[in-house]
C-alpha positions as CSV (number, residue, x, y, z in Angstrom):
1,M,-25.3,49.6,20.6
2,G,-22.0,48.4,22.2
3,F,-20.0,51.3,24.4
4,V,-22.2,53.1,26.7
5,K,-19.5,54.6,28.9
6,A,-16.8,54.3,31.0
7,V,-17.3,53.3,34.8
8,T,-14.4,54.3,36.6
9,G,-11.3,56.9,36.3
10,P,-10.6,60.3,36.1
11,E,-13.4,62.5,36.9
12,I,-15.5,58.7,37.7
13,T,-14.6,57.2,40.8
14,D,-12.3,60.5,42.3
15,R,-14.3,60.3,45.0
16,V,-13.8,56.8,46.5
17,N,-10.1,57.3,45.9
18,M,-10.3,54.8,43.4
19,V,-8.6,55.9,39.6
20,S,-7.6,52.9,37.7
21,A,-9.4,49.4,37.8
22,D,-10.6,46.2,36.1
23,L,-12.7,43.5,36.2
24,G,-16.3,44.3,38.3
25,V,-18.2,41.9,38.8
26,A,-21.9,43.1,39.5
27,R,-24.4,41.8,41.8
28,W,-27.7,43.4,43.1
29,D,-28.0,44.5,46.6
30,R,-31.2,44.3,48.8
31,Q,-30.3,45.6,52.1
32,R,-28.8,49.6,49.7
33,G,-31.2,49.3,46.6
34,A,-27.6,49.5,44.2
35,N,-25.8,47.4,42.4
36,A,-22.5,46.0,44.5
37,V,-19.4,46.0,41.7
38,C,-17.1,44.1,43.4
39,F,-13.3,44.9,41.3
40,G,-9.7,43.2,40.9
41,D,-6.4,45.2,41.4
42,N,-7.5,48.6,41.4
43,F,-5.0,51.6,42.5
44,S,-5.7,55.1,44.1
45,E,-4.2,57.3,41.1
46,R,-3.9,56.3,37.4
47,Y,-0.8,54.5,35.7
48,L,-1.3,51.6,38.3
49,R,-0.1,54.3,40.9
50,G,-0.6,54.7,44.3
51,S,-1.9,52.6,46.9
52,W,-3.2,48.9,45.4
53,Q,-6.1,47.3,46.1
54,S,-8.0,44.1,45.5
55,P,-10.8,43.2,45.8
56,S,-12.5,46.4,46.6
57,I,-16.6,46.0,46.6
58,I,-18.1,50.0,45.6
59,M,-21.4,51.0,45.2
60,Y,-23.4,52.0,41.6
61,D,-27.2,53.1,40.9
62,N,-29.5,51.4,38.2
63,D,-27.0,54.1,35.1
64,F,-23.9,53.1,37.0
65,N,-23.0,56.0,38.6
66,V,-20.7,55.7,41.3
67,L,-22.7,56.2,44.6
68,G,-20.0,55.4,47.5
69,I,-18.8,52.8,49.2
70,P,-20.7,49.7,51.1
71,T,-20.9,50.5,55.0
72,V,-22.7,48.5,57.9
73,T,-25.1,50.8,57.5
74,G,-25.7,51.7,53.8
75,I,-23.2,53.9,51.9
76,A,-20.5,56.8,52.4
77,S,-20.9,59.4,49.4
78,E,-17.1,59.6,49.0
79,G,-13.5,58.4,51.1
80,H,-11.3,55.4,51.2
81,R,-13.0,52.0,49.7
82,R,-11.7,48.9,51.3
83,Q,-9.7,45.8,50.3
84,I,-11.8,43.5,51.9
85,I,-9.9,40.7,52.3
86,P,-6.5,42.1,54.7
87,Y,-3.2,41.1,53.3
88,E,0.0,42.9,52.4
89,H,0.2,43.0,48.6
90,G,3.8,41.1,47.0
91,N,4.1,39.4,50.0
92,P,6.8,36.7,49.8
93,E,4.0,34.3,49.7
94,F,1.5,35.9,46.6
95,S,1.4,39.4,45.2
96,T,-2.4,39.9,44.7
97,I,-5.9,37.9,45.5
98,L,-8.1,38.9,42.3
99,P,-12.3,38.1,42.5
100,C,-13.7,35.4,40.2
101,D,-17.3,36.0,41.6
102,F,-19.8,36.6,44.8
103,I,-23.5,36.0,45.6
104,N,-25.8,36.1,48.0
105,V,-27.3,32.7,49.2
106,G,-29.6,32.7,52.1
107,G,-28.8,36.4,53.6
108,V,-25.1,35.6,53.5
109,W,-22.9,37.1,50.7
110,Y,-19.7,34.3,49.5
111,I,-16.9,35.3,47.2
112,A,-14.6,33.4,45.6
113,C,-11.1,34.6,44.5
114,M,-8.4,33.1,42.7
115,V,-4.7,34.0,44.9
116,C,-2.3,34.8,42.1
117,Q,2.2,34.9,42.2
118,G,1.5,36.6,39.3
119,L,-0.1,36.7,36.8
120,E,1.4,33.5,35.3
121,R,0.2,31.4,38.7
122,Q,-2.6,31.0,40.4
123,L,-2.3,29.0,43.8
124,R,-5.6,28.2,45.1
125,T,-8.9,29.5,44.4
126,V,-10.6,30.4,48.0
127,F,-14.1,31.6,49.4
128,W,-15.4,33.7,51.8
129,Q,-18.3,35.4,53.8
130,S,-19.9,38.3,55.0
131,Y,-23.4,39.9,56.2
132,N,-22.6,42.9,55.0
133,L,-20.4,43.7,52.4
134,V,-18.2,45.2,54.7
135,D,-16.5,42.8,57.0
136,W,-16.0,39.5,55.5
137,V,-14.6,35.9,57.0
138,K,-12.9,32.7,55.7
139,T,-16.3,30.6,54.8
140,E,-16.4,27.6,58.2
141,P,-15.3,25.5,57.3
142,Y,-12.9,27.2,54.9
143,V,-13.2,25.7,51.5
144,A,-9.5,26.2,49.2
145,L,-9.3,24.9,45.7
146,H,-5.9,24.3,45.3
147,H,-3.8,24.3,41.7
148,P,-2.7,22.5,39.7
149,G,-6.2,20.0,40.3
150,H,-9.0,20.2,38.5
151,P,-8.5,21.8,34.7
152,G,-11.5,23.8,35.4
153,N,-12.2,25.1,38.7
154,V,-10.0,28.1,39.3
155,M,-11.9,30.8,38.2
156,L,-15.1,30.3,39.0
157,T,-18.8,32.0,38.0
158,F,-22.3,31.1,40.1
159,D,-26.0,31.3,40.4
160,Q,-29.0,30.2,42.4
161,I,-31.5,28.1,40.9
162,G,-33.8,26.6,42.5
163,E,-32.5,24.2,45.6
164,Y,-29.1,24.3,43.8
165,V,-25.7,26.9,43.3
166,Y,-24.9,26.0,39.2
167,I,-21.0,27.0,38.6
168,F,-19.1,27.1,35.8
169,G,-15.5,27.4,35.6
170,T,-12.2,27.4,33.4
171,G,-8.8,27.4,34.0
172,G,-6.4,31.0,35.6
173,L,-5.3,33.4,33.7
174,A,-3.6,31.5,30.8
175,R,-6.8,31.3,29.6
176,D,-6.1,28.6,28.1
177,R,-8.8,26.1,28.9
178,G,-12.9,25.2,28.0
179,I,-15.7,25.4,31.1
180,W,-16.9,22.8,32.8
181,L,-20.5,22.7,35.5
182,W,-21.2,21.4,38.7
183,R,-23.3,21.8,40.8
184,N,-24.1,22.2,44.7
185,K,-26.7,22.2,46.8
186,A,-27.7,26.5,48.2
187,A,-28.3,25.2,51.6
188,L,-24.7,23.9,51.7
189,F,-22.4,26.3,49.5
190,P,-20.0,26.4,49.4
191,H,-19.1,23.5,51.1
192,G,-21.5,20.7,50.1
193,L,-20.9,18.2,47.4
194,W,-20.0,19.7,44.1
195,E,-22.2,17.1,41.5
196,P,-19.8,17.1,38.4
197,W,-22.2,17.3,35.5
198,G,-20.1,15.0,32.9
199,A,-19.5,13.1,30.0
200,D,-18.6,8.9,29.9
201,D,-20.2,6.0,27.3
202,R,-24.0,6.8,28.7
203,G,-23.7,10.5,27.7
204,W,-24.0,13.3,30.3
205,G,-25.1,13.2,33.6
206,W,-24.4,14.7,37.5
207,N,-22.1,12.8,39.5
208,T,-19.9,11.7,36.0
209,P,-16.0,12.9,36.2
210,N,-16.0,16.0,34.1
211,E,-11.9,16.4,34.0
212,S,-11.7,15.6,29.9
213,S,-15.6,16.7,29.4
214,P,-16.0,19.8,29.7
215,V,-19.3,22.1,28.4
216,L,-17.4,24.3,26.1
217,A,-14.3,23.9,24.3
218,G,-12.2,26.6,23.6
219,R,-10.1,29.6,25.4
220,Y,-11.5,30.9,27.9
221,G,-11.1,34.0,30.9
222,E,-13.1,35.9,32.9
223,L,-16.8,33.6,33.4
224,C,-19.6,35.1,34.3
225,F,-22.8,33.0,35.2
226,R,-26.1,34.8,35.8
227,Q,-29.9,33.1,35.5
228,V,-31.7,35.9,34.1
229,Q,-35.8,35.9,33.5
230,G,-35.9,32.1,33.7
231,Q,-32.8,31.5,31.7
232,S,-29.1,30.6,31.3
233,V,-27.2,33.3,30.4
234,L,-22.8,32.9,30.2
235,S,-20.3,35.4,29.2
236,F,-17.1,35.3,28.6
237,F,-13.4,36.3,27.3
238,D,-12.7,34.2,24.2
239,A,-9.2,34.5,24.0
240,G,-9.3,32.1,21.1
241,A,-11.9,34.8,19.2
242,Y,-10.1,37.7,21.1
243,R,-13.8,39.0,21.9
244,Q,-16.2,39.5,24.7
245,T,-18.9,36.8,23.3
246,A,-22.5,36.1,25.6
247,L,-24.8,32.9,25.4
248,T,-27.7,31.3,26.0
249,V,-30.2,28.5,26.8
250,A,-33.1,28.1,28.9
251,H,-31.4,25.0,31.5
252,P,-27.6,25.1,33.0
253,T,-27.4,21.8,31.0
254,D,-28.3,22.6,27.8
255,D,-25.9,22.4,24.9
256,W,-24.0,25.4,24.8
257,A,-22.8,24.5,21.6
258,R,-25.6,25.4,20.5
259,A,-26.4,28.5,22.7
260,N,-28.7,31.6,21.0
261,R,-25.0,34.3,21.4
262,C,-24.0,37.8,20.2
263,D,-20.5,38.8,20.6
264,Y,-20.7,42.5,22.0
265,A,-17.2,43.8,22.4
266,H,-14.2,42.9,20.0
267,G,-10.6,42.9,20.3
268,G,-10.4,44.8,17.3
269,D,-12.2,47.5,17.3
270,F,-11.9,48.0,21.8
271,P,-8.2,46.2,22.5
272,Q,-7.3,44.8,24.8
273,L,-10.0,43.9,26.7
274,Y,-11.3,41.2,29.3
275,G,-13.8,40.7,32.0
276,G,-17.0,40.6,30.8
277,Y,-19.9,40.7,33.4
278,I,-23.6,40.9,32.8
279,T,-25.0,43.4,35.1
280,P,-28.6,42.9,37.4
281,G,-31.0,44.8,35.4
282,S,-29.6,43.2,32.0
283,R,-33.0,41.7,30.0
284,L,-33.0,38.9,27.2
285,N,-35.1,40.1,23.9
286,D,-34.4,43.8,24.8
287,V,-33.0,45.7,22.2
288,D,-29.7,46.5,23.8
289,G,-31.2,45.0,26.9
290,M,-28.0,42.7,27.9
291,E,-25.5,44.8,29.9
292,F,-21.7,44.2,30.5
293,L,-19.1,45.7,32.3
294,V,-16.3,44.8,30.2
295,S,-12.2,45.8,31.0
296,Q,-9.7,47.6,28.8
297,W,-5.6,47.6,29.8
298,N,-3.4,49.3,28.1
299,T,-0.4,47.1,29.2
300,K,2.6,49.8,27.7
301,G,2.0,53.2,29.3
302,N,-1.2,51.3,31.7
303,D,-4.0,54.0,30.5
304,P,-6.3,53.5,30.3
305,Y,-6.8,50.6,32.9
306,H,-10.2,51.0,33.7
307,V,-14.0,49.1,33.8
308,V,-16.7,50.4,31.0
309,L,-20.0,49.3,30.0
310,F,-21.3,47.6,27.3
311,R,-24.7,46.7,25.7
312,D,-26.1,43.9,23.3
313,T,-29.1,42.3,22.6
314,L,-29.0,38.5,22.9
315,L,-32.2,36.5,22.4
316,A,-33.4,33.9,24.4
317,K,-33.8,30.4,23.7
318,G,-37.4,29.9,25.7
319,P,-40.0,31.1,27.0
320,L,-39.2,34.1,29.7
321,V,-40.3,34.2,33.0
322,A,-41.6,37.8,33.4
323,A,-38.0,40.4,35.2
324,P,-39.2,41.4,38.7
325,P,-39.6,45.5,37.8
326,V,-35.7,47.1,38.1
327,E,-35.7,48.5,42.1
328,P,-34.5,52.0,42.2
329,A,-31.5,52.7,43.6
330,A,-31.6,54.3,46.8
331,P,-29.9,57.5,47.4
332,P,-26.9,57.0,49.0
333,V,-26.5,57.2,53.6
334,L,-24.2,60.6,53.8
335,V,-21.7,60.9,55.9
336,A,-22.6,63.1,59.4
337,P,-21.4,67.0,58.6
338,E,-18.6,67.6,60.4
339,P,-18.0,69.8,63.9
340,P,-15.5,72.6,63.3
341,A,-12.3,71.6,63.8
342,A,-10.9,71.4,67.0
343,P,-7.5,73.7,67.4
344,P,-4.7,71.4,68.0
345,P,-3.8,70.9,71.4
346,Q,-0.5,72.9,72.8
347,P,2.9,70.3,73.3
348,L,2.4,68.3,76.0
349,E,5.5,68.8,79.5
350,D,6.1,65.6,81.7
351,G,3.3,65.8,84.5
352,Q,1.3,68.5,82.5
353,M,-1.2,65.6,82.4
354,T,-2.8,62.2,83.5
355,P,-2.8,59.3,81.2
356,Q,-6.4,58.9,81.0
357,E,-6.8,62.2,80.5
358,L,-4.6,62.4,77.6
359,Y,-6.3,59.6,76.5
360,E,-9.7,61.1,76.6
361,L,-8.1,64.3,74.8
362,L,-7.2,62.5,72.1
363,L,-10.5,60.7,71.9
364,R,-12.0,64.7,71.6
365,E,-9.9,65.2,68.9
366,L,-10.4,62.5,66.5
367,S,-13.9,63.3,66.7
368,A,-13.6,66.8,65.8
369,S,-11.3,66.7,63.1
370,G,-11.8,62.9,62.0
371,S,-12.0,64.7,58.6
372,T,-8.9,66.1,58.4
373,P,-6.1,65.2,56.0
374,I,-3.1,63.3,56.6
375,T,-0.3,62.1,54.5
376,T,0.5,58.9,55.6
377,P,4.6,57.9,55.0
378,E,4.0,55.9,51.8
379,G,2.6,59.5,50.8
380,E,-0.8,58.3,50.5
381,K,-3.8,61.6,51.7
382,I,-6.2,60.2,53.9
383,T,-8.4,61.5,56.1
384,L,-7.7,60.9,60.4
385,R,-10.5,59.0,60.4
386,E,-9.1,56.7,57.3
387,A,-6.0,56.7,59.0
388,V,-7.6,55.3,62.2
389,E,-9.6,52.1,60.1
390,N,-6.3,51.2,58.3
391,I,-4.8,50.7,60.9
392,F,-7.6,48.6,62.4
393,W,-8.1,46.4,59.5
394,K,-4.2,46.1,59.3
395,E,-4.1,45.1,63.1
396,R,-7.2,42.9,63.5
397,G,-6.1,41.2,60.5
398,L,-2.4,40.1,61.5
399,H,-4.4,39.0,64.8
400,G,-6.5,37.0,63.3
401,L,-9.8,38.5,64.2
402,E,-11.4,39.0,61.3
403,G,-15.4,39.4,61.6
404,R,-14.5,40.8,65.3
405,P,-16.0,42.8,67.3
406,R,-19.0,41.1,66.1
407,H,-23.3,42.9,66.7
408,P,-24.1,43.0,69.6
409,G,-27.6,41.5,69.0
410,Q,-25.5,38.0,67.5
411,T,-25.1,35.1,70.0
412,D,-22.3,34.4,70.9
413,D,-19.9,31.8,73.1
414,Q,-17.3,33.0,76.3
415,L,-14.5,32.3,73.5
416,G,-16.0,35.3,71.3
417,Q,-16.5,37.4,73.7
418,V,-13.3,37.0,74.5
419,L,-12.2,37.7,70.9
420,N,-14.8,40.9,70.3
421,A,-12.9,43.0,73.7
422,R,-9.7,42.0,72.2
423,A,-10.9,43.8,69.0
424,E,-12.5,46.1,70.8
425,G,-9.3,46.7,72.3
426,L,-7.7,47.3,69.0
427,F,-10.1,49.9,67.4
428,T,-8.9,51.8,70.9
429,Q,-4.9,51.5,70.4
430,A,-5.6,52.3,66.6
431,C,-7.2,55.5,67.6
432,V,-4.8,56.7,70.2
433,V,-2.2,55.5,67.0
434,A,-3.3,58.0,64.5
435,L,-3.6,60.9,66.7
436,A,-0.6,60.1,68.3
437,D,1.6,60.2,64.8
438,K,-0.3,63.1,63.9
439,Y,0.4,65.1,67.2
440,G,4.2,63.8,67.7
441,I,3.2,62.7,70.4
442,D,5.8,59.5,71.6
443,T,3.8,56.4,72.2
444,A,6.6,54.7,73.8
445,K,6.7,57.9,76.7
446,L,3.1,57.8,76.4
447,Y,2.8,53.6,77.4
448,A,5.8,54.2,80.0
449,Q,3.1,56.4,81.8
450,V,0.6,54.4,82.0
451,Q,2.7,51.2,83.4
452,K,4.1,53.4,85.8
453,S,0.4,54.3,86.7
454,L,-0.5,50.7,87.0
455,T,2.6,50.3,89.6
């Protein structure tokens, strides 16, 4: 079949405040009954303009229609998408962080990302983790693969088969390297020993150094490895042939040079293509049963810069395991209707309210008019609640409090309780700052009032 439709772009992802986007790594999220798709560099407007994020996750149904943004409890049908790792783009050390792949192992989500200084230099590949796709923290201990090092551990992809996670990797965005293979015990992923699959004069085997023995020679980028109906499938951008290709063998250690293949997108027909991520609903042997998310970037005008869906047929090398039935996507958890907006408070005079009364008024105003649109100093149009969220996320990252406050049901030590309290205090501060900015309240003067009331 080939091209099916675009899954990002104007009138497609506007309601999640993301119009321009690339990559699009897809996984099935059982908690929400939907496809979680992780995008790379994405922008709120066309032509790579507006607010810049990466990585960001958007939820889709089985036909890749937008459902919304993951929340701790479900899916918000619209709003401001989130950058799951807190950092500033274009900082002195690096320009962006790009997702390679993510996976749920033992109830925990793990994501591998490349820290990039421009498109020419990948500094390191790092792992973060989450229990809910919303709150992400560095793995503990922190897994960071520094480059240059092994020639193939920059762009990574992985999937679990039995007790192991099999990891395929290639070089960075230069797309001038082959593809390598490791495995890691799933119970230890990603911290455990990465056993290399390599060759020496005795042949191929595990724990054989593999720097000089890629499983597939060539020039590749944007890998995606998935176990599909008991078979191993590897999709990638073939820079040498300027096309998107998917290969399949029975087991990850089989000879990939003799794999069955389909070349599902060609640069001559769909120029400036890359990416190529397998969707969770893909099926081998079915006509057009394999689905892939492919990126296209017109680098001359930065439009289109989007992700599209392709379909093609790929025949298995061995007998298939019965695929589980496709689970219907759960309806999104809609944001509760907003109560009528309260009238704005009158300008405050000295001595008119105590600090506590003013604080309570601000919180009531947040509850009443959280959906009120405002414009940030950068010119971005968001709601008041989103302004509070943005301030809180930024402050939490600056204070090293990612993942705080934890859910009350989680056990924690005494230090953790202190960190939770600090994060809760930052949220209160974010509420006050956003509301004070909206109504032109002098927060320095308010703080002076609080100090005076305590003396």
